[in-house]
C-alpha positions, 0 to 999 in steps of 0.5 A: 735707775734708768738702766732699770727701767728700760730693761724692764720695760723692755721684758714686761710680758714675759716677766712672769712666764720666766720669775719660776724660771729665774727664782729658785724655790720660787712657792717658797720664797713669794710664800715666806715674803706673804707669811712675813707680811703680818697684820693685825686686821682685816682691811690693811693699807697696803704699799707695793714697792716696786711692784712690777706686773704685780704677782706679790700684789697678788698673792697678800690680796688673797690673804687680805681680799678687803685690802686697799692697795697701791702698787708703783713702779717705775715701769709704765709697760709692767704696770700695765700687766698688772692693771690686766691682772686686777682688771675689774678689781677695787680698791687698787690704785697704780702709781708710776714712779721711781721710789727712790727718789720720789714721794711715796706716801704715807698711813700705810699698814703694809710696805713691801717690795720684791726684787727690786730694792737691790737696783739702788746704790747701798746710800739710797737703800739706807735712806728708802729704808727711813722713808719707808719707816716713815711712811708706815702706821704705828703697829705697821710691817716693811717685807722686803724679798729680795736677792742679797749679797753674800757674807763673803767673797766666797760664799757670794761666789758659790750663791751666783754658782748655784745661781746660775745652774739653776738657771741653765737648767731651765727652759729660758732659750739662750738669749733670755738666760744672756739677757738675765746675766746680763741684767744681773751684772751690770744693775744689781747691786745686792748688799749683804743680809746682816748689813741690811737688818742693821740698816733696818735697826738704825732706822727704828724698825723693832723685831727685824729678822729673817723669814727665809734665805736661800742662798741669795734670795731672802726675806726679811723684815721689820716692825714700826711699833 
């Protein structure tokens, strides 16, 4: 994860501005993640893994204003931006931690992640899903808003072409485009959605399902009974 840390340390100050320019259907994608994070109460304990600048966390707090929120990320500059975003807010803590190798704690009602877990090797993704399952309270839910591999080489290539065209139509300058594509080519290790749904079931999750998909971008979830 060292390469991931260095890449996101570098772009922390520009991360929020770039998101809508590199994620097709940005609003629908994140809205689906918030919708999928359904918990029966009003005061959930939420863990945002790979929280970055706190984009998803902010949206979840609008749904659950009385939540207790933990933002975990490997990049200190990204968490610095998050702390500025939530300045003055209560019941929020920040953990500078590599969730793939270190303890993530337990007792959470909602664990979520957005555009982070795809940086792990596939066995590490599987191991993380098992770790997440045991970190949830009974009745808790895990939501992953993620980049996924196409189900066949042909569909994967079509998905990437769609994504490329979207980025190139936007207003990112040439250097930002180059850096974005370089990160994708060197740091992304996308796995098929069907395979990841299977990994969640193997970890013990029930009600495993997909809430949203647009080519390479998917939101999927599972619940601990």
